[in-house]
N, C-alpha and C positions, 0 to 999 in steps of 0.2 A: 365449572370454572376450576382452574388449577388451585391446588390446596395452598401453595405458597402465596399466590396472588390474593386468594380469599383471606388468608391470615393477615397480610399486609393491609388490606383494605379495612378489615375489622379493627385493627389496632390504630388506624388513622395515619399510617405512614405512607400515604399515597405520594407525598412529595419526595420521599426517599426512593420510592419505586420509580418515579419519573426521572429523578436525578441518575439513578443507576442505569436506566434504559438509555438516557442521553449519553452518559459516559461510555457505555458499551458501544453505542453506535459511533461515537466520535473516535474511539480507539480502533474500532474496525476500519473506519474510513482512513485513519492514519496509517495503519498497517498496509491496507490496499494501495494507498498512494505511494508509500515507500517502495513496495514491490514493483509498481509500475515505473517508478523513477529508476530503480535498479535495472530493470529490463531495458529502458530507453538508453541508459548509460552504457549498457553492454552492446546494444546495437550500434551506438556511436563509436565505441571503441573498435568494434569489428569493421566499420566503415573506414576509420582512420588507418587501421592495419592494412586493409586492402589498398588504399591510396598509396601507403608507403611501399607496398609490394610493387605496385605499378610504377612508381617512381624509380625503384631499383632496376626494374626491367628496362625502362627507358634510358637510364644512365649507362647500363651495360651496352646498349646499342650504339652509343656515341663513340 
């Protein structure tokens, strides 16, 4: 067993360990979600830029 985990269990701070693990997991999920949101936003911006380019091409044809 990991020395840190063993020390925490012996001292009776199991609740603190559980809280730390929960907070770490929640923070990791938040960072992952924000990265995915940023990627989706970039893809949408690329899409809008391409539509604007097509609109410019069609206006020049008129």
